[in-house]
C-alpha positions in Angstrom: -68.3 1.0 -54.1 -67.5 0.2 -50.3 -64.3 1.9 -50.2 -65.0 4.6 -52.6 -67.4 6.2 -50.5 -65.1 7.3 -48.1 -62.9 9.6 -50.9 -63.5 12.6 -53.0 -64.7 12.2 -56.4 -61.6 13.8 -57.5 -59.8 10.9 -55.8 -61.8 8.5 -57.5 -61.3 10.2 -60.9 -57.3 10.2 -60.6 -57.3 6.4 -59.5 -59.5 5.6 -62.2 -57.3 7.4 -65.2 -54.0 5.7 -63.3 -55.6 2.4 -63.4 -56.5 2.8 -67.4 -53.0 4.0 -68.2 -51.4 1.3 -66.2 -53.5 -1.3 -68.0 -52.4 -0.1 -71.1 -48.7 -0.3 -70.2 -49.3 -3.8 -69.1 -51.4 -4.5 -72.3 -48.3 -4.0 -74.2 -46.1 -6.5 -72.4 -45.9 -10.3 -72.9 -48.3 -12.6 -71.0 -49.1 -13.3 -68.1 -49.2 -9.8 -67.5 -51.4 -8.9 -70.1 -54.7 -10.6 -67.8 -53.7 -8.1 -65.1 -53.5 -5.1 -67.9 -57.0 -6.2 -68.9 -58.5 -6.3 -65.2 -56.7 -2.8 -64.5 -58.1 -1.2 -67.6 -61.6 -2.7 -67.0 -61.5 -1.6 -63.2 -60.4 2.0 -64.2 -62.9 2.2 -67.1 -65.9 1.0 -64.5 -64.7 3.7 -62.0 -64.7 6.4 -64.3 -68.3 5.6 -65.4 -69.1 6.7 -61.9 -66.5 9.3 -61.2 -67.7 11.1 -64.5 -71.0 12.0 -63.0 -69.6 12.8 -59.5 -66.6 15.0 -60.0 -68.7 17.8 -61.9 -71.4 17.7 -59.0 -68.7 17.9 -56.3 -66.9 20.6 -58.1 -69.8 23.1 -59.2 -72.8 21.9 -57.2 -76.4 20.8 -58.4 -77.4 23.7 -59.9 -77.5 23.7 -63.8 -76.0 20.0 -63.3 -77.8 18.7 -66.3 -76.8 21.6 -68.5 -73.0 21.3 -67.4 -73.3 17.6 -68.1 -74.5 18.0 -71.8 -71.8 20.7 -72.2 -68.9 18.2 -70.7 -70.4 15.3 -72.9 -69.9 17.0 -76.2 -66.1 16.7 -76.5 -66.4 13.1 -75.6 -69.0 12.2 -78.0 -67.1 13.8 -80.7 -64.1 11.8 -80.1 -66.1 8.8 -79.9 -67.6 9.4 -83.3 -64.0 10.1 -84.8 -62.2 7.5 -83.1 -63.1 4.5 -85.6 -61.7 6.6 -88.5 -58.4 7.7 -86.8 -58.0 4.1 -85.0 -58.4 2.7 -88.8 -55.7 5.0 -90.0 -53.1 4.5 -86.8 -54.0 0.5 -87.4 -53.1 0.8 -91.2 -50.0 2.9 -90.7 -48.5 1.4 -87.7 -50.5 -1.9 -86.7 -51.7 -2.9 -83.1 -48.8 -2.0 -81.2 -49.1 1.7 -82.6 -52.4 1.8 -81.5 -51.8 0.7 -77.9 -49.1 3.4 -77.7 -51.2 6.2 -79.2 -53.9 5.0 -76.4 -51.6 5.1 -73.8 -50.3 8.6 -74.9 -53.9 10.0 -74.5 -54.4 8.1 -71.1 -51.2 9.6 -69.7 -52.2 13.2 -70.9 -55.8 12.4 -69.0 -53.6 11.1 -66.0 -51.8 15.1 -65.8 -54.9 16.7 -66.6 -56.5 14.9 -63.4 -53.6 15.4 -61.4 -53.8 19.2 -62.2 -57.4 19.2 -61.3 -56.7 17.5 -58.1 -53.7 20.0 -57.1 -56.2 23.0 -57.9 -59.1 21.6 -56.3 -60.1 22.8 -52.5 -61.3 20.1 -50.4 -60.6 18.5 -47.0 -58.9 15.3 -47.1 -61.1 12.7 -45.4 -59.8 11.3 -42.0 -60.8 7.6 -41.8 
């Protein structure tokens, strides 16, 4: 929170998605980097919970913010609803390693989407 106030919310979201993807890669490796993977993943998810609300505000402004957040929440809520069924099917067919591989693929796609958003956004780079 102390360091993050100086950065644009998109930078925060790119950092978050990168930490989550990196954490999932480290979880696939052997000890002792599993603990580091858990730390990266947890930090990325924590930062994401903050950036999820600030990125739309920074990109679209405060007008109709509540309606926009509701529309943005729909895909996430649908994914959360279907994920136990998909996770159980992947676990049954491929095991825990396969689940980590699928999660990493989704996290990597998220990193690329955030990088595309980052490259298309127009904002001034903060000078410390």
